[in-house]
N, C-alpha and C positions, 0 to 999 in steps of 0.2 A: 568123298568121305574123308574127314580129317581125324587123326588121332589126337586125343587130348588127355592131359593129366589134370585131374581135378583135386583141389584142396578143400577139405571140410572147413567151412567158415565158422565164426563165432566160437572159437576155442583158443586155448592158451598154448603157445608154442614154447616148449621148454628144451633147453640144451643140456648135455651132460655137465655135471658139477665142475669138472676140471677143464671145460672147454676153453680154448685160448682165443680171446677176442683181441684183434689188432687192427692196425692200419698200415699202409705201405707207401713208400716213396722211392725215388731213385736219384742218384747223385746229380747227374747232368740236368735233370728236370727241376731241381730245387736249389742246389747249392750256390750257383753263381761263383764269384771269386775265381774266375777261370784261369787267371794267372797269378793268384795271390800266394805269397809265402812259398815260392819255389815251385808251384805247380806249373807243368807245361801242358801244351795243347793235347787234347784227345782228337779223335777223328771228327767228332761233331764240332768241336771248336774250329778245327782247321777248315772244314768245308764251309761252315757258316761264315767264316771270315773271308772267304774267297768267292762265294756265290750265294744265291738265295735258295735255301732248301726247305725252309719252313714258311708257314703262312705269313705273307707280307714281310718276309725277310727277318722274322723274329728269331731270336737265338737265346742261348742259355748263359750269356755273359754275366747277367745279374740274377735272372730268374726270381726265385723267392728270397734270394740273399741269405739262405740258411747258413752258409759258411760264416757269415758275420753275425748271425742271429740264432745260434743254437738254443739260447735260453728261451726265446720266444717259441720255438718248436717244442721244447720240453714243457713249457707252460700249457700249451694246448693239448699235448699228449696227456698230461696230468689231469687237465680239465675234463677230458673225455673219459678218463678212468680206464685207459687201455691197459690190457694185461701184457701186451707184446707190441713191439714196433719193428717193422721190416724196413730196412734202408739198404742202400748199396754204398760201397766204398769205391772211390774214384782211383783207379790204378795209377793214373798219371799224377795224382796228388801225393800218393805214397811213394811211388818210384817214378819220378818225372821222365826218365828215359825208358821206362818199361822194364829195364834190367839194371843191375848194378846198384848204384848208390840209393839208399833209402832217405827220404825227406822227413826228418823228425817233426818239422812244423806242420806238415800235412797230417801226420799221425796224431798230433796234438788236438786237432779239431775232432777227430773220431774218439779220442780219449775223453774229451769233454762231453761229447754226446753219450757215449756208452756209460761213463761213470754217472752222468745225470739220470739216465734211464734206470740204472741199477739202484740208485739212491731213492728213486720213486717206486721201486718194486715192479718195474717194467722189464720184461725179458727182451734182450736184443736178438733179432733175427737178421743176420747180415748176408747180403748178396755180394759175392766177390766181383762179379762182372755183369753189369747191366748196360751193355752195348757201347761203352765209351773206351774203346781201345786207344792206348797212348799213340799219338801220331808217330813217335819215334819207332814204335814197333811196326806200324803200317809202312813207314818209309823203308823198313827192312823186308817188306813183303807181306806183312799182315798174316791173317789166319790161313791163307793158302800155303804158307810155309810151315813145315813141321816144327821148326825152331820156336815158333810162337807158343806151341804147347809146352815146351820146356821152360820158356820165359814165364808162362802162367803158373807153372809149378813153383818157380822161385818166388813169385809174388804171393801165391797161396801160402808158402812156407813162412814168409815174413808176417802175414796176417795171423796165421795160426799161432805162431810164437808170441807175437806182440800182445794179442788179446787172449792168451791162454788163461782159462778160468773165468774170464769176463764175458766173452762171447762163446756160447756153447751150442748155438744153432746156426749153421752155415748153409748157404746155397751157393753152389759153384757158379752157375749160369742162370740168367733169366731169358726165357724164350729164345733159345739158340737158333731156331729156324728163322726167326725174323731178321736177326743181324747177319746170318749167313746168306740168306736168299735176297733180302732187300739190299744188303751191302755189297755182295759180290756177284749177284746174278742180275737182278732187276735194276740196280743202280739208283734206286729211289732213296736209300739211306746211305750215309757215309760208311765206307769211303767212296761210294758212288761208282763202283766198278761193274763192268759187264763182262764176266769171264766165260770161258767155254764150259760146257757141261762137265768135262773131265776135271777142270780146275775147281769148279763149284763142288763137285762130289768129294774131291780131296780136301777141300776146305771143311766140309762137314766132318770128315774123319778126323782132321786135325783138331777141330773144336771138341769133338768127343774125347779125343786123347787128352786134351788139356783138362777136360772135366775129370777124367779118371785120375790123372796125376794130382789134381787139386784135392780129390778125395783122399789120396794117399798122404798128402801133406797134412790134412786135418787129422787123420788117424795117427800120424807120427808125432806131430808137434802141438796139437791142441790138447786141452786137458782130457783126462780119461772120462769117457762118457759123453763127450761132445758129439752132437749129431750133425749129419751132413746129408743134403739132398740137392735137388735143383728144381727150377720152376719151368714147367712145360705148358705151352698154350695150345689152343685149338681143340675143338670138341665136335663129335658127330652124334647125331640122334636119328632114330628110325623115323621115316616119314609117316608111318602109321603104327598101330599097335600090333601088327602082324609079326609072328616069330621070324618070318623070312626077312622082313625089313630090319629087324634087330640084328640078325646075323650079318646082313649086308653092311650095317653100320660098323660092326666090329671088324669086318674084313677091310672096310675103307680106312679104319684107323691103322691097322697094321700096314696097309699099302701106302699110306699117306707120307709124302715127303716132309710134311710139317709135324707128323706124329710118329709113325712107326720107324721112320728113318733114324729117329733119336731114341725112342723108348725101347725099341727092340734090341739094339746093341747094348744099351745100358742094363737092361733087365734080363736079356736072353743071351748076350755074348755073341750075337751074330746079326748081320743085316738081314732083313726079310728077303726071302727067296724071290718074291715077286718084284722087289725093287732091284735086286741084283740082275735079274733077267731083263728088266726094262733098261737098266744102265748099260748093260753089255760091256763093250770095251772102255766105256767111260767110268766104270766102277772104280772106287778109290783103291789106291795101293795100300795094302795092309801088311805091316811088318810083323814078324814073329813076336808074340807076347802082347800085341796091341789090344786085342779083344779082352784079354784077361785084365788089363789095366782099366779099360773102358767099363767093364761090367763089374767092377768092385762093388760089393753090397752097399746099398744105401739105407739110411735110417728112415727116410720119408720121401715121398714124391709131392712136390708142390704143383698145384694146378691153378693156372690163371684162366678163369672161366667168365666169359661175358655173354656169348651166344653160341648156338649150336648150328652146324651145317647139316642139312637134311639129306638122308640117303634112303633110297628104296631099292629093293631087289629088282633085277632085270635079267631074267633067265638065270644063268649060272654066275652072273656078274652083278653089278649094281650101277646106279647112276645118281647124280646129285639132283636135288629138287629145290626149286625156288619157293620162298614164302609167298603167300598171297600179297597182292599189291597193297591191300589195306591192313596188313599186319602191323601191330603197334611197333613204333621205333622211338629211340631216344632222339634228342635234338641232333646228336652227332651222327645219326643214321644207323645205329646198331639196332637190330631186331631185339625186342624184349622177349626172351625165351627162358622163363624160370626152369623149364625142364632140363636146362643145361646142368642144373644142380642135381639131377638124377643121372642122366645118361653120360654127362661129361665126367662123372666120377665112376659110375658103375662099369662102363666099358673098359677104361684102362685098368681098373682094379681086377676085373675078371681075366684080362689078358696077362697082367704082369704081377699081380699079388704083392704090391708094395706093403711094407710093414705098417705104415700109417700114411695118412694124407693130410696136407694142409691146403686150404683154399688160399693161395698166396696173393691172388688178386681177384676182385670182383667189384664192379661199381657201374655207374651210369653217367654219361656226359649230357648235361642239360645246360641251357642258357640261363645263367644266374646273374641277377643284378640287385643291389639294394633298392628297396622301395621307399615310399615316403616316410616310413617309420624307421628307416636306417637299417632294417633287418633284411635277411635273405630268406625268403619263403620258397621252399622247393618241395612241394607236395608230391611231384612226380618221382623224385628220388626216394622219398619215403615209401611210396607205393611200390616202387621197384624193389627196394630192400625187403619189404614185407613179403612179397611174393617169392623172391629168391631164397630168403632165409627160411621161409616156411617149407619150401621144397627141400632145402638142405637138411632141415630137421627130419623130414620123412626119410631121406636117404640114410641118415645116421640110425634111425630106428630100424631100418632094414638091415643093419649090420655093417654098413660101409665104414671103414675106420678113419673117419674125418676127425681130426683132433683140434682144428682151429680154423679161423676165418680172418682174413686181412682185407679190410676195405681199401679199394683204390679210389681216391687217394686221401691222405690226411688233409691235403689242401690243394687248391687249384695250382697248376704248374704248367710248365712247357710240355705239351703233349706231342713231342717229337715233330714230325712234319706238319702236324696240325697247328703248331704254335700255341698261342694262348686262347684260341677261339673255342676249344672244347674244355669244359670245366667238369671235373670229376670229384672235386674236393668236398670234404665235410666242412671245411673252412674256406670261405671266400677270400681270395687274395686281391687286395687293392694294390695294383702294381705301380701306382704313383707313390704310395707311402710304404708299401710292403707290410701293411697292417693285415693281420689274420682276423677275419670276422666270422663268428660262428653262424652256421646255417641251421635252419630248423632240423635238417637231417642229422646234424651233429647232436642236437638235443635228443632226437629219437634214438640214435645209436648209443649215446651215453646211457639212456634208460634201458636199452636192451642189455648192455653190459652189466649194469647194476642188478637187473632182475634175472639175468641169464635167460632171457626170452622176452616174449611180448604177447599181447592179445591180438589174435587175428580175427577181425570182424569185417563184415560186409563182403568184399570180393577180393580176389587175388590181383593186386596191381592195378588200381584205378579202374576197376571194372573190366580189365582186359582179360579175355580168355587166353588160356595157354594153348595155342594152336600150332600144329605142324601141318605142312602141306602134304598132300597125298600124291 
């Protein structure tokens, strides 16, 4: 027996009048200009220049060349009619050595971008750190060293002061579990280290401390009323509609190294007891006052939601459940699970009661190419968006405080270790010419923004049932 969430078809999906429609990118994935105008290497630059870490040795040296083409990015942002644009700022572009001297030429690029957004009525949502640690900081020990949290505070202070009154929506970190565990435990992402459990857990604590210090910097140096949060990934969903499975999914969230290890100290001021017990002597060293800094109140929680992991109750505990072999997937191999827009929001909200929530990333990787007419037809992505946005609308109607949605991504870009083979963009990127070519999904999304909704007809997601394993 499978639990299913069904959507009523042949109806109009309408979002709240002040709903924020946006799209998202990240610096290393789009900017290029890796050593332009005083910028120095980040950990991704450094590793990519010394070994092959991405598909076929691809790297972000040029990427979408956004550093040299901000006007082209602003043009497609305007063409889409976005209300907001989420981007990240490259630490080593602003402070090439990670600490000390500020690089005015690096800041000029972001000045041009931010001023262009504001001139077009687009609200900037800026992420301070999206995985690209300055190599100079890594050479001094990286995130396993407590001093990196202090350096992050100084960087956050520079940003908050410089963009005071222009950027009023900040995210300190993007998906901290990914760069912590992939970078310092599994070794699959830069800096490609495989540290002991004790070091990895201390790394988590130092990253959380850096987050809390960056929140303090925004409160002190940004304009009054500026908002700050961070972007959390990973979602759990019950394997059936039973109350026991739902409670098991909530428990899995608290216990999770990718979830509760981060959200619990940020919102509750303490690590989950279950994780502390599991870590034992490898638990991080916490100094007096650390948890107060880490748990400074936030204005919003960002959620990056793509798919849900299934959980079912097993006695007094729980277990993970696999999707059926024939469950719909994107070309990139992600399960299509619109219910992540229900449980992926509802569970962290019930646990932590954030003031408001933004869906800071959601999108689908498909294999897109121009056809004989020179256009990019991506009906699968449109079907994906319809099913996910329809479920998001239902969650908002149920009272979940979701204030905006950012599609990942504005344009095809370097998808980290996947290189350029996974395409999530609303705009196709011709990497020979760096031309941005609008996809059919961009037309659909532009229409959604204009109408603040869309007509849902036929079936949810290319006839795909929203199915969870039992």
